[in-house]
C-alpha positions, 0 to 999 in steps of 0.5 A, a space after each residue: 606771071 605767077 604770084 611767086 617763084 618756088 626756090 629750092 636751095 640747100 641747107 648747110 647739111 645738104 638737105 633740100 629746102 623750099 621757099 616762096 619768093 614773091 617779087 615786089 610790084 614795080 618800085 619795091 626793088 630797093 626796099 628791104 625784103 620781108 622774110 616770113 617764118 611760120 610756126 612749128 608744123 606750118 609752112 610758107 602757104 600760111 603767109 600767101 595772102 599776107 605776102 601778096 598784100 605786102 609785095 603788091 602794095 600800091 604805095 610801098 611794095 617789097 619782096 616777100 620770102 616765105 620759108 618751109 622749114 625742113 620737114 614741112 611743105 615742099 622742103 625735104 624730110 630729115 631722116 634724123 628727127 633730132 634736127 627738127 630743132 630751133 638751132 638747126 632751123 635757124 642755121 637753115 634760115 641763115 643759109 636760105 637768106 644767103 642763097 637768096 641774096 638777102 644780107 638784111 631783112 625785116 622778119 616776121 616770125 610766127 610762134 616757132 619762127 619767133 623763137 628762131 629769131 631769138 637765136 638769130 639775134 645771138 648768132 647773126 644779128 646783122 641780118 635783122 633790121 626789124 622784126 614782128 613776133 607773132 604770138 611768141 616771146 622768150 617765155 611760153 606757157 606750158 598749157 599752150 605747148 601741151 595743147 599743140 602737142 596733143 593737137 599734133 599727136 591726135 590729128 586725123 586725116 580728113 576726108 575732104 578739105 571741107 571736113 578739115 576746115 570743120 575739124 579746125 573750127 571744132 578745135 580752135 573755133 572758141 579762141 578764134 571768134 573773129 574768123 569767117 568760114 572763108 578763113 577756116 577753109 583758107 587755113 585748111 588749105 594751108 595746113 593740109 595737102 593731098 598726098 597719095 590720094 589722102 588729105 594729110 597734114 603737110 609736115 613730117 608727122 615725127 615733128 611731134 616726137 620732141 613734144 612728146 619727150 618734154 617733161 612738163 613737171 619741170 619749168 620750160 627753158 626761156 630765152 630772155 638773154 637772147 630776147 635782150 639782143 633781139 630787142 636792140 632792134 625795132 620789134 612789133 610783138 603781137 599777142 592773140 587775145 585768147 592765146 594760151 601759149 603767150 601770156 599777157 604777163 610775158 608781153 608786159 615784161 618784154 615791153 619793160 625789157 625793150 625800149 623799141 618794143 611795140 605791142 598789139 593785141 589781135 582781138 578775137 584771135 588765139 594762137 597764132 593770129 592771122 596777119 592778113 586779117 583786116 584788124 592786123 594788116 594795117 598796123 603790121 604793114 605800117 610797122 614794116 614801112 617805118 623800118 625799111 
């Protein structure tokens, strides 16, 4: 038996989407599932270890579903790059939940995934029983978004997965002192895929186009009204200690806005923290277990 089943389903516009569906160990069938939503250019593989640890937990196992957005992982690329936006991807997530028989769930949103949850709170709030926001909030820092733009635009094709891990360490190592060599190799395996004899980032490279079009001389839009709706549910907000995208002042304002907001700092990590890290998994798991 494999750890998960690949599910292929249709987006509202017919584009093929993919999800990894991790069944719960015996006894977890009646608990709310966990839906994992990755970052901008990332995919379901980011959550593999986390999904295994949650779905196979000896005391409180539960179903875990990790999604590939359109243009990422095993989901189809979109000919219309304008569809690579948070609103369309939110509708994709809602459609995926319906196709997978999920009417209510606990959500884990990393970066882009957390922005999608802000939109979902406005358009389909009953889906969300509780949520974990991983290094994201209704307001983001321009410098951190510039970092992501430059990283995606300048990313080369490494010769080996070892070289890919080396490149990740060079770029992100200063903000992730908590990670080990094994963590970097695992991250490289999640980010990259061998395609046509080359090791490439596992997403449509045109994802970077919209970031290139941002006018950073103007303030970035915020999602505070949507956050106020999301914060009506239990929230665990995680901030990477060295994050440049999600400033501490935004987290403090989120706590003031939401009576159900819990906060956690991922020490020794930047944007975005690895949830299966030994320092994070126990409190994240405890939060999920309290709200199922």
